[in-house]
C-alpha positions as CSV (number, residue, x, y, z in Angstrom):
1,X,-107.9,-52.6,-23.5
2,X,-111.0,-53.7,-25.7
3,X,-114.4,-53.0,-24.3
4,X,-117.4,-55.5,-24.6
5,X,-120.3,-53.9,-26.2
6,X,-123.4,-55.3,-24.2
7,X,-126.7,-54.9,-26.3
8,X,-130.0,-54.2,-24.6
9,X,-131.9,-57.3,-24.0
10,X,-134.5,-57.9,-26.7
11,X,-137.9,-56.3,-26.2
12,X,-140.6,-58.9,-26.3
13,X,-143.5,-58.2,-28.9
14,X,-146.4,-56.9,-26.9
15,X,-149.2,-60.0,-26.8
16,X,-152.2,-59.7,-28.9
17,X,-155.0,-58.5,-26.9
18,X,-157.1,-61.9,-25.7
19,X,-160.5,-62.5,-27.1
20,X,-163.1,-61.0,-24.8
21,X,-165.6,-64.0,-23.7
22,X,-168.5,-64.2,-25.6
23,X,-167.1,-62.3,-28.7
24,X,-168.0,-63.7,-32.2
25,X,-165.7,-65.6,-34.5
26,X,-165.7,-65.6,-38.5
27,X,-168.3,-63.5,-40.2
28,X,-171.9,-62.5,-38.4
29,X,-174.6,-60.0,-38.7
30,X,-176.6,-57.5,-36.8
31,X,-180.3,-56.4,-37.3
32,X,-181.6,-53.2,-35.7
33,X,-185.4,-53.1,-36.3
34,X,-186.9,-50.0,-35.5
35,X,-189.9,-47.9,-35.9
36,X,-188.5,-45.5,-38.5
37,X,-185.6,-47.9,-40.2
38,X,-184.2,-51.4,-40.6
39,X,-180.5,-51.5,-40.6
40,X,-178.3,-54.6,-41.0
41,X,-174.6,-54.9,-40.6
42,X,-172.3,-57.7,-41.6
43,X,-169.1,-57.8,-39.8
44,X,-166.0,-59.6,-38.4
45,X,-164.0,-59.3,-35.3
46,X,-160.2,-58.5,-36.1
47,X,-157.3,-59.2,-34.5
48,X,-157.3,-56.1,-32.1
49,X,-160.9,-57.4,-31.3
50,X,-162.7,-54.6,-32.9
51,X,-165.1,-55.1,-35.3
52,X,-164.9,-54.3,-38.9
53,X,-167.8,-53.6,-41.4
54,X,-167.9,-55.6,-44.1
55,X,-171.4,-54.9,-45.5
56,X,-174.2,-52.2,-44.5
57,X,-177.5,-51.9,-45.4
58,X,-180.7,-49.7,-44.2
59,X,-184.3,-48.9,-45.2
60,X,-187.5,-47.0,-44.2
61,X,-189.0,-49.1,-41.8
62,X,-192.3,-50.5,-42.6
63,X,-194.7,-52.9,-40.7
64,X,-193.5,-51.5,-37.4
65,X,-195.1,-49.5,-34.7
66,X,-193.6,-48.7,-31.4
67,X,-191.0,-51.4,-32.2
68,X,-193.5,-54.5,-32.5
69,X,-194.4,-55.8,-35.9
70,X,-197.5,-54.6,-36.8
71,X,-198.1,-56.1,-40.6
72,X,-196.0,-59.2,-41.2
73,X,-195.5,-58.8,-44.9
74,X,-194.7,-55.4,-44.8
75,X,-191.9,-55.8,-42.4
76,X,-190.4,-58.6,-44.1
77,X,-190.0,-56.5,-47.1
78,X,-188.3,-54.0,-45.2
79,X,-185.8,-56.3,-43.7
80,X,-185.2,-58.4,-46.7
81,X,-184.3,-55.5,-48.6
82,X,-181.8,-54.3,-45.8
83,X,-180.2,-57.5,-45.3
84,X,-180.0,-57.9,-49.2
85,X,-177.9,-54.7,-49.7
86,X,-175.3,-55.8,-47.0
87,X,-175.3,-59.2,-48.2
88,X,-174.7,-57.6,-51.7
89,X,-171.7,-55.5,-50.2
90,X,-169.9,-58.3,-47.8
91,X,-170.2,-60.8,-50.7
92,X,-172.1,-63.1,-48.0
93,X,-175.2,-65.0,-47.3
94,X,-176.5,-64.7,-43.7
95,X,-178.3,-67.3,-41.9
96,X,-178.9,-65.5,-38.6
97,X,-178.1,-62.4,-36.7
98,X,-178.1,-60.7,-33.2
99,X,-181.1,-58.9,-33.1
100,X,-182.2,-55.6,-31.0
101,X,-185.3,-56.0,-28.4
102,X,-187.7,-53.0,-28.5
103,X,-190.9,-55.2,-29.1
104,X,-193.3,-56.6,-25.9
105,X,-193.0,-53.8,-23.9
106,X,-189.5,-54.7,-22.5
107,X,-189.5,-54.0,-18.9
108,X,-186.7,-54.6,-15.8
109,X,-186.9,-56.7,-12.8
110,X,-184.7,-57.0,-10.0
111,X,-184.8,-60.4,-8.2
112,X,-183.3,-61.6,-4.8
113,X,-183.4,-65.2,-5.0
114,X,-182.3,-67.6,-1.9
115,X,-180.6,-71.1,-3.0
116,X,-179.9,-74.0,-0.5
117,X,-176.3,-75.3,-0.7
118,X,-176.0,-77.2,2.2
119,X,-172.5,-76.8,3.1
120,X,-170.8,-77.7,-0.4
121,X,-169.0,-75.9,-3.0
122,X,-171.3,-73.6,-5.1
123,X,-171.2,-75.1,-8.9
124,X,-172.2,-73.9,-12.3
125,X,-175.2,-76.1,-12.0
126,X,-176.6,-73.9,-8.8
127,X,-176.0,-70.6,-10.9
128,X,-178.1,-71.9,-13.7
129,X,-180.6,-73.1,-11.5
130,X,-181.3,-69.7,-10.0
131,X,-181.4,-68.1,-13.6
132,X,-184.1,-70.9,-14.2
133,X,-186.0,-69.5,-11.1
134,X,-185.9,-65.9,-12.4
135,X,-187.0,-66.9,-15.3
136,X,-189.9,-69.1,-14.2
137,X,-191.4,-66.3,-12.2
138,X,-191.4,-63.8,-15.3
139,X,-192.8,-66.8,-17.2
140,X,-195.8,-67.0,-14.7
141,X,-197.1,-63.2,-16.0
142,X,-196.6,-64.6,-19.7
143,X,-193.0,-62.6,-20.1
144,X,-190.0,-64.1,-21.4
145,X,-186.9,-63.4,-19.8
146,X,-184.0,-62.1,-22.9
147,X,-181.3,-60.9,-20.4
148,X,-180.3,-62.2,-16.9
149,X,-177.7,-59.9,-15.3
150,X,-175.9,-61.0,-12.0
151,X,-175.3,-57.7,-10.0
152,X,-174.0,-59.7,-7.1
153,X,-174.0,-62.4,-4.7
154,X,-174.4,-62.8,-1.0
155,X,-172.6,-66.2,0.6
156,X,-174.2,-66.8,3.7
157,X,-173.7,-63.4,5.4
158,X,-170.9,-62.1,3.4
159,X,-172.3,-59.6,0.4
160,X,-170.3,-58.3,-2.5
161,X,-169.4,-61.5,-4.1
162,X,-169.2,-61.4,-7.7
163,X,-168.3,-64.9,-8.5
164,X,-169.4,-67.5,-5.8
165,X,-168.4,-70.5,-7.5
166,X,-166.3,-72.9,-5.7
167,X,-167.1,-71.1,-2.2
168,X,-168.8,-73.4,0.6
169,X,-172.1,-72.2,2.1
170,X,-175.2,-72.9,3.6
171,X,-177.3,-70.6,1.4
172,X,-176.5,-68.6,-1.6
173,X,-178.7,-65.2,-2.6
174,X,-178.4,-63.6,-6.0
175,X,-179.3,-60.3,-6.9
176,X,-180.5,-60.5,-10.5
177,X,-181.5,-58.1,-13.1
178,X,-183.7,-59.8,-15.6
179,X,-185.0,-58.0,-18.8
180,X,-188.1,-59.6,-20.4
181,X,-190.5,-58.9,-22.7
182,X,-194.0,-60.3,-23.9
183,X,-194.1,-63.4,-25.4
184,X,-196.5,-62.7,-28.0
185,X,-194.7,-59.9,-29.4
186,X,-191.6,-62.1,-29.5
187,X,-193.3,-64.8,-31.3
188,X,-194.4,-62.3,-34.0
189,X,-190.8,-61.1,-34.2
190,X,-189.4,-64.5,-34.8
191,X,-192.2,-65.6,-37.0
192,X,-191.6,-62.4,-39.2
193,X,-187.6,-63.1,-39.4
194,X,-188.5,-66.7,-40.2
195,X,-190.2,-65.6,-43.1
196,X,-186.8,-63.6,-44.1
197,X,-184.9,-66.8,-43.7
198,X,-183.2,-65.6,-40.7
199,X,-182.5,-67.4,-37.4
200,X,-182.4,-65.0,-34.1
201,X,-179.0,-66.0,-32.5
202,X,-179.3,-63.5,-29.7
203,X,-181.7,-60.8,-28.6
204,X,-180.1,-57.8,-27.1
205,X,-181.9,-54.7,-25.5
206,X,-182.1,-51.5,-27.7
207,X,-181.4,-49.2,-24.7
208,X,-178.6,-51.3,-23.4
209,X,-176.9,-51.7,-27.1
210,X,-177.3,-47.5,-26.9
211,X,-175.0,-47.6,-24.0
212,X,-172.6,-49.9,-25.3
213,X,-171.9,-47.6,-28.1
214,X,-171.6,-44.1,-26.6
215,X,-170.6,-44.5,-22.9
216,X,-167.0,-44.4,-21.7
217,X,-165.9,-46.9,-18.8
218,X,-166.0,-44.2,-16.4
219,X,-169.5,-43.5,-17.1
220,X,-170.6,-47.1,-16.5
221,X,-168.7,-47.5,-13.4
222,X,-169.6,-44.1,-11.7
223,X,-173.2,-44.1,-12.7
224,X,-175.0,-42.7,-15.9
225,X,-178.4,-43.0,-17.9
226,X,-178.5,-43.3,-21.7
227,X,-181.3,-42.0,-23.5
228,X,-182.4,-43.3,-26.8
229,X,-185.0,-41.2,-28.7
230,X,-185.6,-42.8,-31.4
231,X,-188.7,-42.5,-34.0
232,X,-191.3,-44.2,-32.6
233,X,-190.2,-44.9,-28.6
234,X,-187.6,-43.1,-26.4
235,X,-185.7,-45.8,-24.4
236,X,-183.6,-45.6,-21.2
237,X,-180.9,-47.7,-19.5
238,X,-179.2,-47.0,-16.0
239,X,-175.6,-48.0,-15.8
240,X,-173.8,-48.2,-12.7
241,X,-170.3,-50.3,-11.4
242,X,-170.1,-51.7,-14.7
243,X,-173.8,-52.9,-14.7
244,X,-176.9,-52.9,-16.7
245,X,-179.4,-51.7,-13.7
246,X,-182.2,-50.7,-15.3
247,X,-184.2,-50.2,-18.9
248,X,-187.3,-48.7,-19.5
249,X,-189.4,-48.1,-23.0
250,X,-191.5,-45.3,-23.5
251,X,-194.1,-45.0,-26.6
252,X,-193.1,-41.5,-27.7
253,X,-190.0,-40.4,-30.1
254,X,-189.2,-38.3,-32.8
255,X,-192.2,-39.6,-35.1
256,X,-194.5,-37.8,-32.7
257,X,-193.1,-34.4,-33.2
258,X,-193.3,-34.5,-36.8
259,X,-197.0,-35.5,-36.3
260,X,-197.7,-32.6,-34.3
261,X,-196.2,-30.5,-36.6
262,X,-198.2,-32.1,-39.6
263,X,-201.5,-32.0,-37.4
264,X,-201.2,-28.2,-36.3
265,X,-200.1,-26.7,-39.3
266,X,-202.2,-28.9,-41.4
267,X,-199.0,-30.0,-43.8
268,X,-198.2,-33.1,-45.2
269,X,-196.4,-35.4,-42.9
270,X,-192.9,-35.5,-45.6
271,X,-192.8,-31.9,-45.1
272,X,-193.5,-31.7,-41.4
273,X,-190.3,-34.1,-41.0
274,X,-188.3,-32.0,-43.4
275,X,-189.2,-28.8,-41.1
276,X,-188.4,-30.3,-38.1
277,X,-184.9,-31.7,-39.2
278,X,-184.0,-28.1,-41.1
279,X,-185.6,-25.7,-38.8
280,X,-187.0,-27.3,-35.7
281,X,-185.7,-26.8,-32.4
282,X,-186.9,-26.3,-28.5
283,X,-184.7,-23.0,-28.1
284,X,-186.2,-19.9,-28.9
285,X,-184.6,-16.8,-30.5
286,X,-185.1,-12.9,-31.0
287,X,-185.3,-13.4,-34.8
288,X,-187.8,-16.2,-34.4
289,X,-190.7,-14.4,-34.9
290,X,-189.2,-12.6,-37.8
291,X,-188.1,-15.8,-39.5
292,X,-191.0,-16.8,-42.0
293,X,-191.4,-20.5,-43.0
294,X,-193.0,-21.9,-46.2
295,X,-195.8,-24.5,-45.3
296,X,-197.7,-26.4,-48.1
297,X,-200.7,-27.5,-46.6
298,X,-202.5,-30.8,-47.0
299,X,-204.9,-31.1,-50.1
300,X,-204.2,-27.9,-51.8
301,X,-202.3,-26.9,-54.8
302,X,-198.6,-27.1,-55.0
303,X,-198.5,-23.1,-55.4
304,X,-201.1,-23.0,-52.2
305,X,-198.5,-22.5,-49.7
306,X,-199.1,-20.8,-46.1
307,X,-196.1,-18.8,-44.0
308,X,-195.7,-19.5,-40.4
309,X,-193.1,-17.8,-37.9
310,X,-190.3,-20.3,-36.6
311,X,-191.4,-19.3,-33.5
312,X,-194.7,-21.2,-34.1
313,X,-192.5,-24.6,-35.0
314,X,-190.7,-24.2,-31.7
315,X,-193.9,-23.5,-29.8
316,X,-195.1,-27.1,-31.0
317,X,-191.9,-28.9,-30.8
318,X,-191.2,-27.8,-27.3
319,X,-194.0,-29.3,-25.4
320,X,-193.7,-32.6,-26.9
321,X,-190.1,-32.9,-25.8
322,X,-191.0,-31.6,-22.1
323,X,-193.5,-33.9,-21.8
324,X,-190.8,-36.9,-22.8
325,X,-188.1,-35.7,-20.3
326,X,-191.2,-35.4,-17.6
327,X,-192.1,-39.3,-18.4
328,X,-188.3,-40.1,-17.9
329,X,-188.0,-38.4,-14.7
330,X,-191.1,-40.0,-13.5
331,X,-189.7,-43.5,-14.7
332,X,-186.6,-43.2,-12.9
333,X,-188.2,-41.7,-9.4
334,X,-190.5,-44.9,-9.7
335,X,-187.2,-47.3,-10.4
336,X,-185.7,-45.9,-7.0
337,X,-182.5,-45.6,-9.0
338,X,-182.0,-41.4,-7.8
339,X,-178.5,-42.5,-5.9
340,X,-177.6,-45.0,-8.6
341,X,-177.9,-43.2,-11.9
342,X,-175.4,-40.6,-10.8
343,X,-175.4,-37.2,-12.2
344,X,-174.8,-37.9,-16.0
345,X,-176.9,-38.2,-19.1
346,X,-176.1,-39.2,-22.4
347,X,-178.8,-38.4,-25.0
348,X,-178.3,-40.2,-28.4
349,X,-180.9,-41.2,-31.3
350,X,-182.2,-39.0,-33.9
351,X,-184.5,-37.0,-32.1
352,X,-181.5,-35.8,-30.0
353,X,-180.0,-33.8,-32.6
354,X,-182.8,-31.1,-32.4
355,X,-181.3,-27.6,-31.5
356,X,-181.5,-27.2,-27.8
357,X,-182.5,-30.6,-26.8
358,X,-179.5,-31.1,-24.4
359,X,-180.3,-27.8,-22.6
360,X,-183.7,-28.6,-21.9
361,X,-183.2,-32.3,-20.8
362,X,-180.7,-30.7,-18.5
363,X,-183.3,-28.5,-17.0
364,X,-186.1,-31.2,-16.6
365,X,-183.9,-33.7,-15.4
366,X,-181.7,-31.4,-13.1
367,X,-178.4,-33.9,-14.3
368,X,-175.6,-32.9,-16.3
369,X,-176.4,-33.9,-20.6
370,X,-174.2,-34.4,-23.1
371,X,-174.8,-35.6,-26.6
372,X,-173.5,-39.3,-27.3
373,X,-171.9,-39.9,-30.6
374,X,-171.3,-43.9,-31.0
375,X,-167.7,-44.9,-30.9
376,X,-166.2,-45.2,-34.5
377,X,-166.2,-48.6,-36.3
378,X,-163.9,-49.3,-39.1
379,X,-165.4,-49.8,-42.4
380,X,-168.6,-48.1,-41.8
381,X,-169.8,-45.1,-44.1
382,X,-170.0,-41.8,-42.5
383,X,-173.6,-41.3,-42.7
384,X,-174.1,-44.3,-40.4
385,X,-171.9,-43.2,-37.7
386,X,-174.1,-40.8,-35.7
387,X,-176.4,-40.9,-32.9
388,X,-179.5,-42.1,-34.9
389,X,-177.5,-45.4,-35.5
390,X,-176.5,-45.7,-31.9
391,X,-178.4,-49.0,-31.6
392,X,-176.8,-50.9,-34.3
393,X,-173.4,-49.8,-33.4
394,X,-174.1,-51.2,-29.8
395,X,-175.0,-54.6,-31.2
396,X,-171.7,-54.6,-32.9
397,X,-170.1,-54.3,-29.6
398,X,-172.0,-56.5,-27.8
399,X,-171.0,-59.1,-30.8
400,X,-167.4,-58.2,-29.8
401,X,-167.8,-58.9,-26.2
402,X,-168.7,-55.9,-24.7
403,X,-171.1,-55.8,-21.8
404,X,-171.0,-59.4,-21.2
405,X,-171.9,-60.1,-17.7
406,X,-168.9,-61.5,-15.5
407,X,-171.0,-64.9,-15.2
408,X,-173.0,-65.7,-18.6
409,X,-176.0,-67.3,-16.9
410,X,-177.8,-67.8,-20.1
411,X,-177.8,-71.3,-21.1
412,X,-176.1,-72.8,-24.0
413,X,-174.5,-71.3,-27.3
414,X,-177.6,-69.8,-28.5
415,X,-178.7,-67.1,-26.7
416,X,-182.1,-66.4,-27.8
417,X,-185.0,-66.9,-24.9
418,X,-186.1,-70.4,-24.6
419,X,-189.5,-70.1,-25.2
420,X,-189.2,-67.9,-28.2
421,X,-186.3,-70.3,-29.5
422,X,-188.8,-73.4,-29.1
423,X,-191.5,-71.4,-31.1
424,X,-189.4,-70.5,-33.7
425,X,-188.2,-74.2,-34.1
426,X,-191.8,-75.4,-34.2
427,X,-192.7,-72.7,-36.8
428,X,-189.7,-74.2,-38.7
429,X,-190.6,-77.8,-38.4
430,X,-194.3,-76.9,-39.8
431,X,-193.1,-75.0,-42.9
């Protein structure tokens, strides 16, 4: 008797991943303007929703101090050079870019705003009105809102609502996290980029970007603090329940360590940086007193070289980094986030690579500390994949749709701050 062979039903191919809300289409650029380097990356989002680098350029920063523009001409040269390198590699010309926010002493504010609904359904217009009210309160202090993150809504007496649209209530209460910056500094940034023939398409908080580049999803949910130890500033961002809860910026970074070495050892800044990179650290070793390091002296002939024990170098670096972590601890305590920040700290940035920094941070902050390397990005040179590049790689993640709030409360397709964009348009009209 013939048997009929039954073939298994065909397996449907897996559906392609959905494009994240807010993800960029086509070719786009990101620009990281820091105190020690300027980085430009041109990329596109591929079918699996991951970015691929098409062009990369970086230059030593000039005209930037503490994250802010202090010399328009010098800053323009550095930005033009970095953008030019990326444009040549990608064979394209940028008209605008996603830019990191590190100027204007950025600060976090949490606001509770009550909005009358009067027994009807909540609409998108209500949510935008709530954000406008938050922006208005910031503008009263000469500040401009850069990010508006909803942390939750209360519909009448029902808390914990993520998306209240369509719900009927008398009063809607919103808990907002706003990141703002000084309007004057933002205007200087806009004027500088306009000189480079670039438009600011979006501004993204630098420590927030560093968190997107280095944190895993569980850390964002359970609570973690990212500390980005840059050249001119140290920034931090607190994440919990998938939200950005707090950011802060300290005017101290790796350059200050270099300056301490140069001043106390009477050596040129270039050699102090080399000494920090090759022999620096915060943990002592038994042989440090017997390991002598050559140190050229400022203003002396090249053959006039002093020698100092490595223990002396460690003794100069350690107090500065201890002070930095103490300041971070004070900022976190002042923000009242001891519960939300969890037990996890992730260090990133160039200065985090000094030997012993992780152990020192764990002792001062009394937290579990790990060193965070950015998630890999296709097409990016290996030299640009380390902790020093966490912020620009986080900007790529933002462009791919990561970290976007459930409700994008910032109005319009261009998400640069309103007053900032109006000022740039005014400059362009006068040009």
